[in-house]
A tleap script that builds the chain and sets N, CA, C and O, in Angstrom:
source leaprc.protein.ff14SB
mol = sequence {
  NMET LYS MET LYS ILE ASN LYS PHE GLU GLY
  PHE THR LEU VAL GLU LEU ILE ILE VAL MET
  VAL LEU LEU GLY ILE LEU ALA ALA VAL ALA
  VAL PRO LYS MET GLY SER THR ILE SER SER
  SER GLU GLU ALA THR GLU ASP ALA VAL ILE
  ALA ALA LEU GLN ALA ALA VAL GLU MET TYR
  ALA MET ASP LYS VAL VAL ALA ASN CSER
}
set mol.1.N position { 45.096 2.775 36.737 }
set mol.1.CA position { 44.233 3.822 36.184 }
set mol.1.C position { 42.747 3.319 36.383 }
set mol.1.O position { 42.417 2.197 35.998 }
set mol.2.N position { 41.943 4.106 36.939 }
set mol.2.CA position { 40.542 3.737 37.169 }
set mol.2.C position { 39.703 4.277 36.041 }
set mol.2.O position { 39.722 5.473 35.749 }
set mol.3.N position { 38.892 3.301 35.345 }
set mol.3.CA position { 37.968 3.733 34.205 }
set mol.3.C position { 36.631 4.253 34.803 }
set mol.3.O position { 36.008 3.685 35.700 }
set mol.4.N position { 36.278 5.392 34.195 }
set mol.4.CA position { 34.946 5.985 34.571 }
set mol.4.C position { 33.818 5.422 33.753 }
set mol.4.O position { 33.877 5.478 32.524 }
set mol.5.N position { 32.825 4.900 34.355 }
set mol.5.CA position { 31.635 4.279 33.701 }
set mol.5.C position { 30.555 5.352 33.660 }
set mol.5.O position { 30.208 5.925 34.693 }
set mol.6.N position { 30.037 5.619 32.503 }
set mol.6.CA position { 29.030 6.605 32.348 }
set mol.6.C position { 27.645 5.882 32.499 }
set mol.6.O position { 27.311 5.018 31.688 }
set mol.7.N position { 26.896 6.225 33.481 }
set mol.7.CA position { 25.644 5.546 33.879 }
set mol.7.C position { 24.593 5.823 32.723 }
set mol.7.O position { 23.761 4.950 32.479 }
set mol.8.N position { 24.602 6.921 32.058 }
set mol.8.CA position { 23.533 7.326 31.180 }
set mol.8.C position { 23.756 6.956 29.698 }
set mol.8.O position { 23.112 7.567 28.846 }
set mol.9.N position { 24.585 6.041 29.358 }
set mol.9.CA position { 24.883 5.824 27.964 }
set mol.9.C position { 24.021 4.666 27.452 }
set mol.9.O position { 23.949 3.596 28.056 }
set mol.10.N position { 23.343 4.938 26.262 }
set mol.10.CA position { 22.599 3.963 25.566 }
set mol.10.C position { 21.131 3.770 26.204 }
set mol.10.O position { 20.684 4.468 27.114 }
set mol.11.N position { 20.498 2.771 25.613 }
set mol.11.CA position { 19.047 2.414 25.978 }
set mol.11.C position { 19.077 1.239 26.896 }
set mol.11.O position { 19.960 0.385 26.821 }
set mol.12.N position { 18.046 1.201 27.813 }
set mol.12.CA position { 17.917 -0.045 28.653 }
set mol.12.C position { 17.204 -1.105 27.913 }
set mol.12.O position { 16.575 -0.809 26.898 }
set mol.13.N position { 17.256 -2.273 28.332 }
set mol.13.CA position { 16.585 -3.375 27.731 }
set mol.13.C position { 15.055 -3.217 27.745 }
set mol.13.O position { 14.345 -3.609 26.819 }
set mol.14.N position { 14.624 -2.658 28.785 }
set mol.14.CA position { 13.155 -2.353 28.950 }
set mol.14.C position { 12.718 -1.421 27.922 }
set mol.14.O position { 11.641 -1.637 27.367 }
set mol.15.N position { 13.471 -0.336 27.574 }
set mol.15.CA position { 13.081 0.627 26.644 }
set mol.15.C position { 13.111 -0.028 25.254 }
set mol.15.O position { 12.200 0.226 24.465 }
set mol.16.N position { 14.072 -0.826 24.925 }
set mol.16.CA position { 14.129 -1.511 23.691 }
set mol.16.C position { 12.968 -2.483 23.500 }
set mol.16.O position { 12.401 -2.549 22.409 }
set mol.17.N position { 12.621 -3.200 24.483 }
set mol.17.CA position { 11.442 -4.054 24.428 }
set mol.17.C position { 10.174 -3.339 24.144 }
set mol.17.O position { 9.353 -3.733 23.316 }
set mol.18.N position { 10.042 -2.187 24.925 }
set mol.18.CA position { 8.777 -1.465 24.718 }
set mol.18.C position { 8.666 -0.958 23.304 }
set mol.18.O position { 7.576 -1.017 22.736 }
set mol.19.N position { 9.780 -0.439 22.669 }
set mol.19.CA position { 9.780 0.024 21.330 }
set mol.19.C position { 9.478 -1.123 20.404 }
set mol.19.O position { 8.729 -0.939 19.444 }
set mol.20.N position { 10.031 -2.318 20.644 }
set mol.20.CA position { 9.754 -3.482 19.705 }
set mol.20.C position { 8.261 -3.861 19.793 }
set mol.20.O position { 7.666 -4.197 18.769 }
set mol.21.N position { 7.637 -3.815 20.993 }
set mol.21.CA position { 6.230 -4.087 21.141 }
set mol.21.C position { 5.426 -3.175 20.458 }
set mol.21.O position { 4.453 -3.579 19.821 }
set mol.22.N position { 5.746 -1.876 20.521 }
set mol.22.CA position { 4.913 -0.831 19.872 }
set mol.22.C position { 5.022 -0.946 18.375 }
set mol.22.O position { 4.024 -0.811 17.667 }
set mol.23.N position { 6.239 -1.196 17.871 }
set mol.23.CA position { 6.371 -1.369 16.458 }
set mol.23.C position { 5.567 -2.670 15.893 }
set mol.23.O position { 5.057 -2.697 14.773 }
set mol.24.N position { 5.532 -3.667 16.761 }
set mol.24.CA position { 4.794 -4.858 16.350 }
set mol.24.C position { 3.303 -4.596 16.280 }
set mol.24.O position { 2.616 -5.082 15.381 }
set mol.25.N position { 2.786 -3.790 17.279 }
set mol.25.CA position { 1.390 -3.488 17.272 }
set mol.25.C position { 1.103 -2.670 16.069 }
set mol.25.O position { 0.128 -2.950 15.371 }
set mol.26.N position { 1.901 -1.659 15.775 }
set mol.26.CA position { 1.622 -0.775 14.659 }
set mol.26.C position { 1.722 -1.614 13.293 }
set mol.26.O position { 0.962 -1.334 12.366 }
set mol.27.N position { 2.590 -2.563 13.186 }
set mol.27.CA position { 2.625 -3.365 12.044 }
set mol.27.C position { 1.391 -4.292 11.886 }
set mol.27.O position { 0.921 -4.576 10.784 }
set mol.28.N position { 0.906 -4.739 13.059 }
set mol.28.CA position { -0.293 -5.597 13.057 }
set mol.28.C position { -1.511 -4.834 12.603 }
set mol.28.O position { -2.453 -5.380 12.029 }
set mol.29.N position { -1.456 -3.628 12.868 }
set mol.29.CA position { -2.713 -2.773 12.465 }
set mol.29.C position { -2.606 -2.352 11.065 }
set mol.29.O position { -3.593 -2.403 10.332 }
set mol.30.N position { -1.387 -1.911 10.622 }
set mol.30.CA position { -1.199 -1.297 9.280 }
set mol.30.C position { -1.158 -2.343 8.216 }
set mol.30.O position { -1.649 -2.050 7.125 }
set mol.31.N position { -0.650 -3.493 8.387 }
set mol.31.CA position { -0.549 -4.477 7.239 }
set mol.31.C position { -1.831 -4.852 6.656 }
set mol.31.O position { -1.941 -4.834 5.430 }
set mol.32.N position { -2.923 -5.227 7.478 }
set mol.32.CA position { -4.168 -5.593 6.825 }
set mol.32.C position { -4.807 -4.442 6.162 }
set mol.32.O position { -5.408 -4.645 5.107 }
set mol.33.N position { -4.742 -3.176 6.695 }
set mol.33.CA position { -5.289 -2.037 5.924 }
set mol.33.C position { -4.551 -1.849 4.607 }
set mol.33.O position { -5.174 -1.540 3.591 }
set mol.34.N position { -3.223 -2.031 4.608 }
set mol.34.CA position { -2.536 -1.849 3.359 }
set mol.34.C position { -2.914 -2.867 2.325 }
set mol.34.O position { -2.960 -2.549 1.137 }
set mol.35.N position { -3.186 -4.079 2.737 }
set mol.35.CA position { -3.593 -5.129 1.828 }
set mol.35.C position { -4.999 -4.826 1.238 }
set mol.35.O position { -5.218 -5.046 0.047 }
set mol.36.N position { -5.905 -4.347 2.022 }
set mol.36.CA position { -7.174 -4.094 1.433 }
set mol.36.C position { -7.125 -2.874 0.533 }
set mol.36.O position { -7.859 -2.796 -0.452 }
set mol.37.N position { -6.248 -1.904 0.873 }
set mol.37.CA position { -6.099 -0.687 0.013 }
set mol.37.C position { -5.501 -1.114 -1.351 }
set mol.37.O position { -5.896 -0.580 -2.387 }
set mol.38.N position { -4.599 -2.026 -1.351 }
set mol.38.CA position { -3.913 -2.515 -2.669 }
set mol.38.C position { -4.946 -3.190 -3.473 }
set mol.38.O position { -5.041 -2.919 -4.670 }
set mol.39.N position { -5.774 -4.101 -2.879 }
set mol.39.CA position { -6.801 -4.899 -3.599 }
set mol.39.C position { -7.909 -3.968 -4.161 }
set mol.39.O position { -8.423 -4.195 -5.257 }
set mol.40.N position { -8.248 -2.964 -3.420 }
set mol.40.CA position { -9.263 -1.960 -3.935 }
set mol.40.C position { -8.776 -1.150 -5.036 }
set mol.40.O position { -9.542 -0.765 -5.920 }
set mol.41.N position { -7.470 -0.860 -5.024 }
set mol.41.CA position { -6.887 -0.064 -6.070 }
set mol.41.C position { -6.754 -0.907 -7.407 }
set mol.41.O position { -6.901 -0.412 -8.525 }
set mol.42.N position { -6.456 -2.250 -7.159 }
set mol.42.CA position { -6.350 -3.066 -8.389 }
set mol.42.C position { -7.703 -3.234 -8.966 }
set mol.42.O position { -7.823 -3.284 -10.190 }
set mol.43.N position { -8.747 -3.328 -8.174 }
set mol.43.CA position { -10.179 -3.428 -8.687 }
set mol.43.C position { -10.485 -2.171 -9.507 }
set mol.43.O position { -10.972 -2.244 -10.636 }
set mol.44.N position { -10.186 -1.026 -8.909 }
set mol.44.CA position { -10.444 0.247 -9.607 }
set mol.44.C position { -9.693 0.293 -10.925 }
set mol.44.O position { -10.261 0.726 -11.928 }
set mol.45.N position { -8.414 -0.144 -10.964 }
set mol.45.CA position { -7.714 -0.177 -12.269 }
set mol.45.C position { -8.337 -1.134 -13.215 }
set mol.45.O position { -8.394 -0.836 -14.408 }
set mol.46.N position { -8.805 -2.252 -12.782 }
set mol.46.CA position { -9.478 -3.202 -13.698 }
set mol.46.C position { -10.755 -2.535 -14.323 }
set mol.46.O position { -11.026 -2.646 -15.519 }
set mol.47.N position { -11.495 -1.854 -13.449 }
set mol.47.CA position { -12.798 -1.211 -13.890 }
set mol.47.C position { -12.366 -0.149 -14.929 }
set mol.47.O position { -13.065 0.008 -15.930 }
set mol.48.N position { -11.349 0.522 -14.757 }
set mol.48.CA position { -10.980 1.604 -15.727 }
set mol.48.C position { -10.591 0.974 -17.067 }
set mol.48.O position { -10.962 1.456 -18.137 }
set mol.49.N position { -9.828 -0.122 -16.969 }
set mol.49.CA position { -9.469 -0.761 -18.194 }
set mol.49.C position { -10.640 -1.322 -18.954 }
set mol.49.O position { -10.696 -1.212 -20.179 }
set mol.50.N position { -11.603 -1.937 -18.229 }
set mol.50.CA position { -12.841 -2.442 -18.903 }
set mol.50.C position { -13.666 -1.315 -19.493 }
set mol.50.O position { -14.217 -1.477 -20.581 }
set mol.51.N position { -13.775 -0.154 -18.801 }
set mol.51.CA position { -14.395 0.965 -19.372 }
set mol.51.C position { -13.841 1.557 -20.648 }
set mol.51.O position { -14.556 1.961 -21.565 }
set mol.52.N position { -12.423 1.583 -20.647 }
set mol.52.CA position { -11.736 2.081 -21.766 }
set mol.52.C position { -11.962 1.070 -22.941 }
set mol.52.O position { -12.144 1.502 -24.079 }
set mol.53.N position { -11.952 -0.163 -22.696 }
set mol.53.CA position { -12.211 -1.161 -23.781 }
set mol.53.C position { -13.542 -1.102 -24.304 }
set mol.53.O position { -13.743 -1.253 -25.509 }
set mol.54.N position { -14.504 -0.884 -23.455 }
set mol.54.CA position { -15.946 -0.763 -23.912 }
set mol.54.C position { -16.047 0.500 -24.864 }
set mol.54.O position { -16.631 0.457 -25.947 }
set mol.55.N position { -15.435 1.611 -24.366 }
set mol.55.CA position { -15.508 2.797 -25.187 }
set mol.55.C position { -14.859 2.593 -26.558 }
set mol.55.O position { -15.354 3.081 -27.574 }
set mol.56.N position { -13.735 1.857 -26.564 }
set mol.56.CA position { -13.031 1.608 -27.809 }
set mol.56.C position { -13.825 0.772 -28.748 }
set mol.56.O position { -13.820 1.033 -29.951 }
set mol.57.N position { -14.534 -0.259 -28.238 }
set mol.57.CA position { -15.426 -1.164 -29.000 }
set mol.57.C position { -16.662 -0.315 -29.592 }
set mol.57.O position { -17.092 -0.492 -30.731 }
set mol.58.N position { -17.159 0.585 -28.723 }
set mol.58.CA position { -18.327 1.433 -29.202 }
set mol.58.C position { -17.811 2.365 -30.365 }
set mol.58.O position { -18.516 2.496 -31.366 }
set mol.59.N position { -16.671 2.979 -30.266 }
set mol.59.CA position { -16.177 3.860 -31.225 }
set mol.59.C position { -15.796 3.092 -32.513 }
set mol.59.O position { -15.939 3.626 -33.613 }
set mol.60.N position { -15.331 1.888 -32.380 }
set mol.60.CA position { -15.042 1.045 -33.577 }
set mol.60.C position { -16.400 0.642 -34.263 }
set mol.60.O position { -16.445 0.554 -35.490 }
set mol.61.N position { -17.405 0.417 -33.555 }
set mol.61.CA position { -18.713 0.005 -34.122 }
set mol.61.C position { -19.256 1.188 -34.814 }
set mol.61.O position { -19.734 1.072 -35.942 }
set mol.62.N position { -19.205 2.351 -34.182 }
set mol.62.CA position { -19.779 3.603 -34.777 }
set mol.62.C position { -19.016 3.974 -36.130 }
set mol.62.O position { -19.611 4.435 -37.104 }
set mol.63.N position { -17.749 3.749 -36.099 }
set mol.63.CA position { -16.877 4.064 -37.213 }
set mol.63.C position { -17.276 3.145 -38.339 }
set mol.63.O position { -17.364 3.589 -39.484 }
set mol.64.N position { -17.529 1.835 -38.047 }
set mol.64.CA position { -17.991 0.831 -39.159 }
set mol.64.C position { -19.403 1.226 -39.657 }
set mol.64.O position { -19.707 1.073 -40.840 }
set mol.65.N position { -20.220 1.710 -38.789 }
set mol.65.CA position { -21.662 2.137 -39.154 }
set mol.65.C position { -21.499 3.263 -40.222 }
set mol.65.O position { -22.040 3.190 -41.325 }
set mol.66.N position { -20.701 4.332 -39.817 }
set mol.66.CA position { -20.527 5.454 -40.624 }
set mol.66.C position { -19.915 5.091 -41.971 }
set mol.66.O position { -20.416 5.513 -43.014 }
set mol.67.N position { -18.880 4.343 -41.958 }
set mol.67.CA position { -18.213 3.891 -43.072 }
set mol.67.C position { -19.086 3.047 -44.064 }
set mol.67.O position { -18.860 3.079 -45.274 }
set mol.68.N position { -19.978 2.376 -43.577 }
set mol.68.CA position { -20.882 1.580 -44.435 }
set mol.68.C position { -22.098 2.297 -44.882 }
set mol.68.O position { -22.867 1.762 -45.679 }
set mol.69.N position { -22.303 3.452 -44.419 }
set mol.69.CA position { -23.450 4.312 -44.788 }
set mol.69.C position { -23.315 5.026 -46.088 }
set mol.69.O position { -24.216 5.765 -46.483 }
savepdb mol mol.pdb
quit
């Protein structure tokens, strides 16, 4: 019995290597941008926390001034 070999099954090694290279290039471009985005969002969060604390201190001081009057 003769086995029939399908010539068009699967991907070639060249196609797989091209896809791996493209994924590597995309990762090399995306990772640094993602890191800078994360650090800038952390800075924005820290700024928001500082502003909230400043507002709380000001409200506390105003409450003490009104209470002592």
